[in-house]
C-alpha positions in Angstrom: 0.0 0.1 -0.2 1.2 3.4 -1.2 2.0 6.2 2.0 0.2 8.7 1.7 2.3 12.2 1.1 2.9 14.0 4.5 2.7 17.9 4.1 4.7 19.7 6.4 4.7 23.4 7.1 8.4 24.4 8.7 9.3 28.1 10.0 12.6 28.9 9.9 14.9 32.4 9.1 17.5 30.3 7.6 17.0 28.6 4.3 20.3 26.7 4.4 18.6 24.9 8.0 15.5 23.9 6.1 17.9 22.7 3.0 19.0 20.4 5.8 15.8 19.3 7.2 14.6 18.2 3.7 17.7 16.2 2.7 16.9 14.6 6.5 13.1 13.7 6.4 14.1 12.5 2.3 17.0 10.4 4.0 14.8 8.8 6.4 12.4 7.8 3.7 9.7 10.2 4.2 7.3 10.9 1.2 6.6 14.5 2.1 5.8 17.8 0.8 7.3 21.0 2.9 6.5 24.6 3.0 9.2 26.8 4.1 8.4 30.2 6.1 10.6 32.5 7.6 8.1 35.6 9.1 5.7 35.1 11.4 2.7 37.1 9.2 3.5 34.4 6.4 3.4 31.1 9.6 0.3 32.9 10.1 -1.2 32.6 7.1 -0.3 29.4 6.1 -1.7 28.6 9.4 -5.0 29.6 8.4 -5.2 27.8 5.7 -4.9 24.7 7.2 -4.2 21.1 5.6 -0.8 20.6 7.4 0.1 17.3 9.2 3.0 18.4 11.3 4.4 21.9 12.0 8.1 22.0 12.5 9.9 25.1 14.0 12.8 26.8 14.9 13.1 27.9 18.6 14.9 31.3 17.9 13.7 34.1 15.2 15.0 37.5 14.8 11.1 38.5 15.1 9.3 35.5 16.6 9.9 32.3 19.1 9.0 28.9 19.4 7.3 29.0 22.2 4.9 31.9 20.9 4.5 29.6 17.5 3.3 26.7 20.0 0.9 28.8 21.4 -0.6 30.0 18.6 -0.9 26.6 16.9 -2.7 24.9 20.6 -5.3 28.0 20.0 -5.8 27.6 16.1 -5.5 24.0 15.9 -5.2 21.6 19.5 -4.1 18.2 18.1 -1.5 19.4 15.5 1.9 17.6 15.5 4.5 20.4 17.0 8.4 19.5 16.8 11.1 21.9 17.7 14.3 22.1 15.6 17.0 24.2 16.9 20.6 24.6 17.4 20.8 25.3 20.6 17.5 24.5 23.4 18.4 24.2 27.2 16.7 21.8 29.5 14.7 24.4 31.3 13.3 25.5 27.4 12.5 21.8 26.2 10.6 21.0 29.6 8.8 24.1 29.0 8.0 24.0 25.5 7.0 20.0 26.6 4.6 21.0 28.9 3.3 24.0 26.6 2.3 21.0 24.2 5.4 20.3 22.5 4.9 16.9 20.5 8.9 16.7 20.4 12.2 18.6 19.9 15.0 17.8 17.9 18.6 19.3 17.7 19.9 20.9 14.4 23.3 18.4 15.1 20.8 15.5 15.3 18.8 15.5 12.3 19.1 11.9 11.6 16.3 11.9 15.1 14.2 14.1 12.6 12.3 11.1 10.6 11.1 9.5 13.5 10.3 12.2 15.6 7.8 13.0 12.6 6.6 9.4 12.2 5.9 9.5 16.1 3.9 12.5 16.1 2.1 11.5 13.2 1.0 8.2 14.9 0.4 10.0 17.9 -1.8 12.5 16.0 -3.4 9.4 14.3 -3.9 7.7 17.5 -5.4 11.3 19.4 -7.6 11.5 16.3 -8.9 8.5 16.7 -9.6 8.4 20.3 -11.2 11.8 20.1 -13.5 10.2 17.3 -14.4 7.4 19.5 -15.3 10.0 22.6 -17.0 11.8 20.4 -18.9 8.8 19.0 -19.6 7.7 22.8 -21.2 11.1 24.1 -23.4 10.9 21.3 -24.4 7.7 22.1 -24.5 8.5 25.3 -26.7 11.9 24.6 -28.9 9.5 22.5 -28.8 7.0 25.3 -30.5 10.1 27.7 -32.9 11.6 25.7 -34.2 8.2 25.1 -34.1 7.3 29.3 -35.1 11.0 29.7 -38.2 10.4 26.8 -40.0 6.5 27.5 -42.5 6.5 30.1 -40.9 3.2 31.7 -38.8 4.0 34.4 -35.3 3.1 34.3 -33.5 2.2 37.2 -29.2 0.9 37.3 -26.7 0.3 40.7 -23.3 -0.2 40.4 -21.8 -3.6 41.4 -22.4 -2.7 44.8 -25.8 -1.8 45.0 -25.3 1.9 44.7 -28.3 3.2 42.3 -26.4 5.6 40.1 -29.2 6.1 36.8 -32.4 7.6 37.7 -34.6 8.5 34.9 -37.2 11.1 34.4 -40.4 8.7 34.7 -38.6 7.2 38.0 -38.0 11.3 39.5 -41.5 12.1 38.8 -43.3 9.2 40.8 -41.0 9.3 43.8 -40.3 13.1 43.7 -37.0 13.1 44.6 -33.9 13.7 43.0 -31.2 11.1 40.9 -28.8 11.0 44.0 -26.7 8.2 44.0 -28.6 5.9 46.7 -26.7 3.0 48.6 -29.2 -0.2 48.7 -29.8 0.1 52.9 -31.5 3.2 51.8 -33.5 2.2 49.0 -36.7 1.0 50.7 -36.7 3.9 53.0 -35.9 6.4 50.7 -38.5 5.8 47.6 -41.4 4.2 49.8 -41.0 0.4 47.9 -43.8 -1.9 49.0 -44.8 -5.6 48.0 -47.6 -6.4 45.4 -50.4 -5.5 47.9 -49.4 -1.8 48.2 -49.1 -2.7 52.4 -46.0 -4.9 52.9 -42.5 -3.2 52.7 -40.1 -4.4 50.5 -36.5 -5.1 51.7 -33.6 -4.2 50.2 -33.0 -8.5 48.7 -36.7 -8.4 47.6 -36.5 -5.7 45.1 -36.1 -6.3 41.1 -32.9 -4.5 41.3 -31.2 -6.9 43.4 -32.3 -9.7 42.3 -30.7 -8.8 39.2 -28.4 -7.5 41.0 -27.5 -11.0 41.8 -27.5 -12.5 38.6 -31.1 -13.5 38.2 -33.1 -12.4 34.8 -36.3 -11.1 36.7 -39.8 -10.4 35.1 -42.9 -8.8 35.8 -41.9 -8.3 39.6 -44.9 -6.1 40.8 -43.6 -3.4 43.4 -46.1 -0.3 44.7 -43.8 3.3 45.2 -45.6 5.5 48.2 -43.8 8.5 47.7 -44.5 11.5 50.4 -46.7 13.1 48.0 -48.8 10.2 48.6 -49.5 9.2 44.7 -49.2 6.1 44.8 -47.8 4.0 41.9 -48.0 0.4 41.3 -45.2 -0.3 38.9 -44.2 -4.1 37.0 -40.6 -4.6 36.7 -38.2 -6.3 34.4 -34.2 -6.8 35.0 -31.2 -7.7 34.1 -27.4 -8.3 35.3 -24.9 -6.1 33.9 -21.7 -8.1 32.5 -18.2 -6.6 31.4 -16.4 -7.8 28.1 -14.5 -10.7 30.7 -18.4 -11.7 31.8 -17.8 -10.3 35.6 -20.9 -8.6 36.8 -20.6 -4.4 37.4 -24.1 -4.1 38.0 -28.0 -4.2 36.8 -30.6 -2.4 35.3 -34.2 -2.7 35.7 -37.2 -0.8 33.8 -40.6 -0.7 35.3 -43.8 0.3 33.8 -46.7 2.0 35.7 -49.4 -0.2 35.8 -51.6 1.8 38.2 -54.3 2.4 35.7 -54.5 -0.9 34.2 -54.9 -1.7 38.0 -57.5 0.6 38.4 -59.3 -0.8 35.5 -59.0 -4.0 36.6 -60.7 -3.5 40.3 -63.4 -1.5 38.2 -63.7 -4.7 35.9 -64.3 -7.0 38.7 -67.0 -4.5 40.5 -68.4 -4.4 37.3 -68.8 -8.0 37.1 -70.1 -8.3 40.6 -72.6 -5.7 39.8 -73.9 -7.7 36.8 -74.0 -10.9 38.0 -76.4 -9.0 41.2 -77.8 -7.5 38.8 -79.2 -10.7 36.5 -80.4 -11.8 40.0 -81.9 -8.8 41.4 -83.3 -7.9 37.9 -84.4 -11.7 37.2 -86.5 -11.7 40.8 -87.6 -8.4 40.6 -90.5 -8.2 39.1 -92.4 -11.1 40.8 -90.7 -10.5 43.9 -91.9 -7.0 43.8 -95.7 -7.8 42.7 -95.4 -10.4 46.4 -94.4 -7.6 48.2 -96.9 -5.1 46.9 -99.9 -7.9 48.1 -98.2 -8.2 51.7 -97.9 -4.4 51.4 -101.4 -3.3 50.1 -103.2 -6.4 52.2 -101.4 -5.1 55.6 -101.8 -1.3 54.8 -105.5 -2.4 54.3 -106.0 -4.1 57.2 -104.5 -1.5 59.6 -106.7 1.3 58.4 -110.1 -0.8 59.0 -108.2 -1.6 62.5 -109.2 0.4 65.9 -105.8 1.1 67.5 -106.6 -1.1 70.5 -107.5 -4.1 68.2 -105.5 -6.8 69.5 -104.3 -8.1 66.3 -102.7 -5.0 65.4 -99.2 -5.3 66.4 -99.4 -8.6 64.2 -100.1 -7.0 61.5 -98.0 -3.8 62.0 -95.1 -6.4 62.0 -96.3 -7.9 58.6 -96.3 -4.8 57.1 -92.8 -3.7 58.5 -91.2 -6.8 57.1 -92.8 -5.6 53.8 -91.1 -2.2 53.8 -88.3 -4.1 54.9 -88.1 -6.5 52.5 -89.2 -3.8 49.5 -86.2 -1.4 50.8 -83.9 -4.4 50.2 -85.2 -5.1 46.8 -84.6 -1.6 46.1 -81.1 -1.8 47.7 -80.3 -4.3 45.0 -81.7 -2.7 42.1 -79.4 0.1 43.4 -76.1 -1.4 43.9 -76.3 -3.3 40.5 -77.3 0.2 38.8 -81.0 -1.5 37.4 -83.5 0.9 39.6 -84.9 3.2 37.5 -84.1 6.9 38.1 -86.3 10.0 37.7 -83.4 12.6 36.1 -83.5 16.1 36.6 -81.3 19.2 36.2 -80.8 20.0 39.5 -78.7 22.5 42.2 -76.9 20.0 44.6 -75.9 22.8 46.9 -79.5 24.0 47.5 -80.7 20.1 48.0 -78.0 19.8 50.5 -79.4 22.8 52.4 -82.6 21.4 52.3 -82.0 18.5 54.0 -79.9 19.9 56.6 -83.0 20.1 59.2 -83.5 16.2 58.4 -80.1 15.4 58.9 -79.3 17.1 61.8 -82.2 15.4 63.8 -80.3 12.4 62.2 -77.4 12.5 63.7 -77.8 13.2 67.5 -76.8 15.8 69.6 -73.4 15.0 70.0 -72.5 15.1 66.4 -72.3 18.3 64.7 -72.9 19.0 61.0 -71.2 21.3 58.6 -72.3 22.7 55.4 -70.0 24.4 53.0 -71.5 25.0 49.8 -69.3 26.8 46.9 -71.6 30.2 45.6 -73.0 29.4 42.2 -73.1 25.6 42.4 -73.0 24.5 38.4 -76.1 22.3 37.9 -75.8 18.5 37.6 -78.7 16.0 36.2 -79.6 13.4 38.6 -82.7 12.1 40.6 -83.3 13.9 43.6 -84.2 11.1 45.7 -81.4 9.2 44.5 -78.9 12.1 45.7 -80.6 12.4 49.1 -80.2 8.3 49.7 -76.8 9.0 48.9 -76.5 12.0 51.6 -78.3 10.3 54.0 -76.5 7.1 53.9 -72.8 7.8 53.7 -74.4 10.7 57.0 -75.6 7.7 58.9 -72.0 5.9 58.2 -70.1 8.9 59.5 -72.3 9.0 62.5 -71.9 5.7 63.7 -68.6 5.9 63.0 -68.1 8.4 66.0 -69.9 6.5 68.9 -68.6 9.6 71.5 -69.5 12.2 69.3 -67.2 13.9 66.8 -68.2 16.0 63.8 -69.5 15.3 60.3 -68.7 17.8 57.1 -70.0 18.0 54.0 -68.8 20.2 50.7 -70.1 20.9 47.6 -67.8 22.5 45.4 -67.0 23.2 41.6 -64.4 21.9 40.6 -62.1 21.6 37.0 -59.9 18.7 37.5 -56.5 18.4 35.2 -54.5 15.7 33.9 -52.6 15.2 37.2 -55.5 15.6 39.9 -57.5 12.6 38.2 -54.8 10.7 38.9 -56.0 10.4 42.8 -59.4 9.3 41.6 -60.5 5.9 39.6 -62.5 6.6 36.9 -62.2 9.9 36.5 -61.6 11.9 33.3 -60.0 15.4 33.2 -62.8 18.4 33.2 -65.2 20.3 35.3 -67.4 18.5 37.9 -69.5 19.4 41.2 -67.7 17.3 43.7 -69.5 15.7 47.3 -67.6 14.9 49.9 -68.8 13.9 53.2 -66.2 13.6 55.7 -66.0 12.7 59.5 -63.8 12.7 62.8 -64.4 9.4 63.6 -62.5 6.0 63.8 -61.3 6.0 60.4 -60.8 2.6 58.3 -58.1 0.2 57.8 -57.0 -0.3 54.2 -58.1 -4.0 54.5 -61.9 -2.4 55.2 -61.5 0.4 52.5 -61.3 -2.4 50.0 -64.5 -4.1 50.9 -66.9 -0.9 51.8 -68.6 -0.9 48.6 -68.8 -4.9 48.2 -72.3 -6.0 48.5 -73.1 -7.3 51.9 -69.6 -6.7 53.7 -70.2 -4.5 56.9 -68.0 -3.9 59.8 -71.4 -3.9 62.2 -72.8 -6.4 64.5 -74.8 -9.1 63.3 -78.3 -7.7 62.7 -77.3 -3.8 62.9 -77.0 -3.5 59.0 -77.3 -5.1 55.7 -74.1 -4.3 54.6 -75.7 -2.7 51.4 -75.7 0.9 52.6 -72.4 1.7 50.6 -72.8 -0.5 47.9 -76.1 1.2 47.5 -74.4 4.3 47.1 -71.7 3.0 44.5 -74.4 1.7 42.4 -76.9 5.3 42.3 -73.5 7.0 42.3 -72.6 4.8 38.8 -75.9 5.1 37.8 -76.0 8.9 37.8 -72.7 9.0 35.8 -70.3 9.9 38.6 -67.9 8.2 40.2 -66.8 7.9 44.3 -63.8 7.3 46.2 -63.1 7.0 50.0 -59.9 8.3 51.9 -59.5 7.0 55.5 -57.0 6.2 58.2 -57.3 4.7 61.3 -57.7 7.4 64.0 -58.2 9.8 61.6 -61.2 9.4 60.5 -63.4 9.0 56.9 -63.7 11.3 53.2 -65.2 10.1 51.0 -65.4 12.3 47.5 -68.2 11.7 44.9 -67.8 13.9 41.5 -70.8 14.2 39.3 -70.3 15.7 35.7 -71.8 19.2 35.2 -74.6 19.5 33.7 -75.0 20.5 29.7 -77.4 23.3 29.7 -78.0 25.0 33.4 -81.8 24.5 33.9 -83.4 26.0 37.1 -84.4 22.7 39.5 -87.8 22.3 39.2 -89.9 21.5 42.0 -91.7 18.5 42.3 -95.2 18.1 41.6 -97.2 19.1 44.6 -100.6 17.2 44.8 -103.4 20.0 44.5 -106.1 17.8 46.7 -105.8 17.4 50.0 -107.4 13.8 50.3 -105.7 11.4 47.6 -109.8 10.0 47.2 -111.7 10.8 44.4 -114.6 10.1 41.8 -113.7 8.9 39.1 -113.6 6.1 36.5 -110.1 4.2 36.8 -109.5 1.2 34.5 -107.0 -1.6 36.1 -105.1 -3.5 33.6 -102.6 -6.1 35.6 -102.4 -10.0 34.7 -101.5 -10.9 38.2 -104.5 -11.5 39.6 -103.6 -10.9 43.0 -102.0 -7.4 43.2 -104.9 -6.4 40.2 -107.5 -7.5 43.0 -105.5 -5.4 45.3 -105.6 -2.5 43.5 -109.2 -2.4 42.6 -110.4 -2.9 46.2 -107.8 -0.4 47.9 -109.1 2.3 44.6 -113.0 1.6 45.3 -112.4 2.5 49.4 -110.8 5.7 48.2 -113.9 6.7 46.3 -113.0 5.5 42.7 -115.2 3.9 39.8 -112.9 0.6 39.0 -112.8 -1.4 35.9 -110.4 -4.6 35.9 -109.0 -6.4 33.2 -106.4 -9.0 33.3 -105.8 -8.7 29.4 -105.5 -6.7 26.4 -109.4 -8.0 25.2 -111.0 -7.4 28.5 -109.4 -4.1 29.2 -110.6 -3.4 24.9 -114.1 -4.0 25.6 -114.0 -1.6 28.9 -113.2 0.9 27.0 -116.0 0.3 23.7 -118.4 -1.2 26.3 -118.5 1.5 29.4 -121.4 3.7 29.2 -119.8 6.1 30.9 -116.2 8.1 31.1 -113.4 6.6 31.9 -110.7 9.1 33.3 -107.5 7.1 33.8 -106.0 4.1 33.1 -103.4 2.3 34.8 -101.4 -0.8 33.3 -98.4 -2.7 34.3 -95.2 -1.9 31.4 -95.5 -5.9 30.1 -98.3 -8.0 29.8 -98.4 -11.3 28.2 -98.1 -10.8 24.3 -97.9 -6.9 24.1 -96.6 -4.2 26.0 -98.4 -2.0 28.2 -97.1 1.2 26.2 -98.7 -0.4 22.7 -102.0 -1.4 24.7 -102.3 2.4 26.0 -101.9 3.4 22.7 -104.7 1.6 21.5 -106.9 2.5 24.4 -106.2 6.2 24.0 -107.5 5.7 20.1 -110.8 4.2 21.4 -111.0 7.0 24.3 -109.1 10.2 23.0 -108.3 12.4 26.3 -108.0 8.9 28.5 -105.2 9.3 30.7 -102.6 6.8 31.6 -100.0 6.2 34.7 -97.8 2.6 34.4 -96.6 0.5 37.0 -93.8 -1.9 37.1 -91.7 -4.3 38.9 -89.5 -4.8 36.3 -85.6 -3.1 36.6 -84.6 -0.1 34.6 -83.5 -2.4 31.4 -87.6 -3.0 30.8 -88.9 -0.2 31.7 -86.7 1.4 29.2 -86.9 -0.7 26.3 -91.3 0.1 26.7 -90.3 3.4 26.2 -92.0 4.3 29.6 -89.4 6.6 31.0 -90.4 9.0 27.9 -90.6 12.9 28.9 -94.1 13.6 30.2 -95.5 9.5 30.3 -96.5 8.7 34.4 -94.7 6.4 36.3 -94.9 4.4 39.3 -92.4 1.6 40.2 -93.3 -1.2 42.6 -93.7 -2.1 44.9 -95.7 1.0 46.5 -97.9 1.9 49.3 -101.7 2.0 48.5 -101.8 5.6 49.9 -98.4 6.6 47.8 -100.5 5.1 44.3 -104.0 6.8 45.3 -101.9 9.9 45.7 -100.0 9.4 42.5 -103.5 8.8 40.8 -104.8 12.1 42.5 -101.6 14.0 40.8 -102.2 12.8 37.5 -106.1 13.5 37.5 -105.8 17.1 38.9 -102.6 17.5 37.1 -104.8 17.0 33.5 -107.5 18.9 35.6 -105.0 22.0 35.5 -104.2 22.1 32.0 -107.7 21.8 30.7 
């Protein structure tokens, strides 16, 4: 391979010395082009053009010296080989020149050493350039790697062979909120708040994925929990590997951690949803027949009580039957509420006004040894919900708070307008960024352990003594909140009280709260004619007997043909049809449309013991349609009938 020619710049004031240098280089077999300059300005001009491989310079010059030339070269070309070629140079000057960056020095009376010196300088220059290039490439790779590490969503942690953490990327800093300072292994758990998969058991250093990887294990999908001082718990899945050098010696370990907090949240929501679905199928399957049976029990016991004197010896027994029926009806409603299959009468309402209106009742409910504080934002934004169900939420939470304070205490109800950003929603499951109305109920009671908190929304879970609770109170709250489009979260510590936060989406349009339609008559009695359409014989008989006791003329029909015949043949007016939603062979809505066609102007009141799904499919919850949910008391039915009649009269 032909050696490439070397370009040399020679600074000297003596042309004869230049010729001697040329001869020495050629004698050594170097293939080179040498440019000779003697003046300072020519030297500086040549340096500016660059392109030289080696610079040779005399030590003493008329208007210049070798050290000044060396400083200029080092400033302009830091890696340029520079060799002093001088007739006389003292030891001190030689040492100073080498310290200043000269590659070598050669005495003019020993020019046979010049060729080897040039070759050595070129070799060192190539090596230095190669090293600098490698360092530049390494720095480039390190910058690239650092950029990748800082921008990946996974947390990356690495330690050296002693276990001291030496690398910590942005995700990890954000999760635990600490600077990426080196941390020895004995401080890992304490510094970073590391816990096991249950989020409660502190992890020892030996149990962490990083330590296991450091000791030779290939770790896959190990679950850990970070609980930093700011309280933002993160559930992480980590995989790690030991790091070895070229000889195979273990010099450290690295772990990549993925935040699966939201996935865990979704998993919990899925399990809860599956439980809801299972109970929903159970509740929905029995609701209709069970509600019909309860209607008969409640209705006939109510009728029996109305016919008894206060001193009747059988009155206590009938009252117990009536109470048992009502408790069973409440239990059914709670099951449907938990499974989100109850029928809601949604309205745009002011939550602040609703809570204010409940204040007096709540104070009576909690007793004198518990203080009640209500705090409301001004101009609380509207939400869309069932007012009766929201009242049930507040009552259940307040009663639970009272029960958690057997020695007395304080309950605070807050209603606030809030706008949650992406960071704030991390504290709540299932909440998306945006505007909400937050209902908070907090107490100063006994608080709850994390184990209890994990189960409080489970159906039939209770910490109360046997017979003191059904375990459906909070599960009912959960169901109502979910069905209303909201979310609920709990914050509690043993001995530190409890707070429930409920977020309701803001209604699309700010409509003033419509007051409930009041019954215009003081008495639920009447004299109109009512057609009752119900395929269950016991329920139909009960309704007819009850309405007759309230003064109405009643026509009864157990199936479609009878109802149609009454409308076609009854000689007088028929003012109202009370119809079950689901009838054999036809829906109640379809039947009543036929009856209205026969008797224009006839009013319709639907009733059903079915769940929300069935009623919605029949179109009963459409705007303006009157409806009453089974089971109901006979007085409630009579008042609803009166409400429908009086509203129709008022419109006329």
